C-alpha positions as CSV (number, residue, x, y, z in Angstrom):
1,D,187.5,130.9,131.2
2,P,185.8,128.7,128.6
3,G,189.0,126.8,128.1
4,P,189.5,123.0,128.5
5,G,187.5,121.3,131.2
6,Q,188.9,119.7,134.3
7,A,188.7,116.2,132.8
8,D,191.0,117.3,129.9
9,V,193.5,119.0,132.3
10,L,193.6,115.9,134.6
11,A,194.2,113.7,131.5
12,W,197.0,116.0,130.3
13,A,198.5,116.0,133.8
14,D,198.4,112.2,133.9
15,A,200.2,112.0,130.5
16,L,202.8,114.6,131.4
17,D,206.3,113.3,131.8
18,V,207.1,115.3,135.0
19,E,210.8,114.2,135.0
20,A,211.3,115.6,131.5
21,W,209.4,118.8,132.3
22,L,211.5,119.4,135.4
23,R,214.8,118.6,133.5
24,Q,213.9,121.1,130.8
25,R,212.8,123.7,133.2
26,M,215.9,123.3,135.3
27,A,218.1,123.5,132.2
28,D,216.3,126.7,131.1
29,R,216.8,128.3,134.5
30,A,220.4,127.2,135.4
31,R,222.5,129.9,137.1
32,P,225.9,129.8,138.8
33,A,224.1,130.6,142.1
34,D,222.3,127.3,141.9
35,T,225.5,125.5,143.0
36,P,224.9,124.7,146.7
37,A,227.4,125.6,149.4
38,S,228.3,122.9,152.0
39,V,227.4,124.8,155.2
40,W,223.9,124.6,156.6
41,P,222.4,126.9,159.3
42,A,222.4,125.9,162.9
43,R,218.9,127.3,163.4
44,P,215.8,126.0,161.7
45,L,214.4,128.1,158.9
46,A,211.3,126.0,158.1
47,S,208.0,127.7,157.8
48,R,205.2,126.3,160.0
49,A,202.3,128.5,159.2
50,L,200.2,129.4,156.1
51,S,200.3,133.1,155.2
52,V,197.3,133.6,152.8
53,P,194.7,134.0,155.5
54,F,196.7,136.7,157.3
55,D,197.6,140.3,156.7
56,P,201.2,140.4,155.5
57,V,202.0,143.6,157.4
58,T,200.3,143.0,160.7
59,G,200.0,139.3,160.8
60,D,196.4,139.6,161.9
61,P,193.7,137.4,160.3
62,K,192.2,138.9,157.2
63,P,188.6,140.2,157.8
64,K,187.4,138.1,154.9
65,V,188.7,134.9,153.4
66,L,186.8,133.0,150.8
67,V,186.5,129.2,151.1
68,A,185.7,127.0,148.1
69,L,184.9,123.3,148.1
70,F,185.7,121.2,145.1
71,A,184.3,117.8,144.0
72,T,187.5,115.9,144.4
73,P,189.1,114.1,147.3
74,H,192.6,115.2,146.1
75,S,193.8,118.7,146.7
76,W,196.3,118.4,143.8
77,E,193.4,118.2,141.4
78,V,192.1,121.7,142.3
79,P,194.2,123.5,139.7
80,A,192.4,121.5,137.0
81,H,189.0,122.6,138.4
82,V,189.9,126.3,138.1
83,R,192.4,125.9,135.1
84,Y,195.0,127.6,137.2
85,G,198.2,129.0,135.6
86,G,199.6,129.6,132.1
87,W,200.7,133.2,132.7
88,N,204.3,134.7,133.0
89,T,206.4,131.9,134.6
90,C,203.4,130.2,136.1
91,P,203.0,126.8,134.5
92,P,199.7,125.6,133.0
93,A,197.2,123.7,135.1
94,E,198.3,120.2,134.1
95,V,201.8,120.9,135.4
96,H,200.4,122.1,138.7
97,V,198.3,119.0,138.9
98,A,201.2,116.6,138.0
99,L,203.8,118.2,140.4
100,H,201.4,118.6,143.3
101,H,200.4,114.9,142.8
102,R,204.1,114.0,142.9
103,W,204.7,116.0,146.0
104,N,201.6,114.6,147.7
105,R,202.9,111.1,147.2
106,R,206.4,111.9,148.3
107,W,206.0,114.5,150.9
108,G,202.4,114.4,152.0
109,A,201.9,117.9,150.5
110,D,198.3,119.2,150.1
111,I,197.2,122.4,148.5
112,A,195.6,124.4,151.4
113,C,195.3,127.9,150.0
114,M,195.1,129.5,146.5
115,T,194.8,133.0,145.4
116,G,195.2,134.6,141.9
117,D,198.9,134.3,142.1
118,V,199.7,132.1,145.2
119,I,199.5,128.4,146.1
120,E,200.3,127.3,149.7
121,C,200.6,123.8,150.8
122,T,200.6,122.0,154.1
123,V,203.2,119.2,154.3
124,G,202.8,116.0,156.3
125,N,206.2,114.5,155.7
126,P,208.7,117.3,154.9
127,P,212.3,116.5,153.9
128,A,214.5,115.9,156.9
129,T,217.9,115.8,155.3
130,A,220.0,118.3,153.3
131,A,220.2,116.0,150.3
132,A,216.4,115.5,150.1
133,A,215.8,119.2,150.7
134,L,218.2,120.1,147.9
135,D,216.5,117.8,145.4
136,L,213.1,119.2,146.4
137,A,214.4,122.8,146.2
138,R,215.6,122.2,142.6
139,E,212.1,121.0,141.7
140,Q,210.4,123.9,143.4
141,A,212.7,126.4,141.8
142,A,212.0,125.0,138.4
143,Y,208.3,125.1,139.2
144,C,208.3,128.6,140.7
145,P,211.4,130.6,139.7
146,D,210.4,133.5,141.8
147,L,211.2,131.5,144.9
148,L,214.8,132.3,143.9
149,L,214.5,135.5,141.9
150,Q,212.5,137.4,144.5
151,G,213.1,135.1,147.5
152,T,216.0,133.0,148.7
153,L,218.3,133.8,145.7
154,T,220.0,130.3,145.7
155,V,218.8,126.7,145.7
156,Q,220.9,126.1,148.8
157,D,219.1,128.8,150.7
158,L,215.7,127.5,149.5
159,A,216.6,124.0,150.5
160,E,217.5,125.2,154.0
161,T,213.9,126.6,154.4
162,L,212.4,123.2,153.3
163,V,214.0,121.0,156.0
164,D,211.1,120.1,158.4
165,A,208.9,122.8,156.8
166,R,205.2,122.1,157.4
167,T,204.1,124.7,154.8
168,W,205.3,125.6,151.3
169,H,204.6,128.9,149.6
170,F,204.6,129.5,145.8
171,W,204.1,132.9,144.2
172,W,203.9,134.0,140.5
173,P,203.8,137.8,140.2
């Protein structure tokens, strides 16, 4: 894509008011199901493994996985290098950069895998409390609405999967 270069995308991400973007996106996507219940599960629901390198049916490693190296020390800059996003509900590259930078600072999240419609992260410091997980779940649902629409269905359920989760999965069909 001969669109804007990575330097432009990184500058736009730096200038983006992430809080305002999240507020607007949350307002656009508000649903009655977003009101969390007060009961949390007794068993952990957190994900601990990446899924991109594995066959979704068998769980076996895929026979071929492409590896790319980018000229950046920061995984959150990779969407700028490939100008990732801007289709359906998938935000433009500068939003990916800004949010993943935010999540890297707060949660130690690093982009580990990307495909044409998936981003997966490893998480060094996942939320440990229900309150922190609910805040993060609201942000993630604003960022990737299909986490709810084709996944957990409620912010509460998404939050339950984030407590102590060492991986995060985002998908834009």
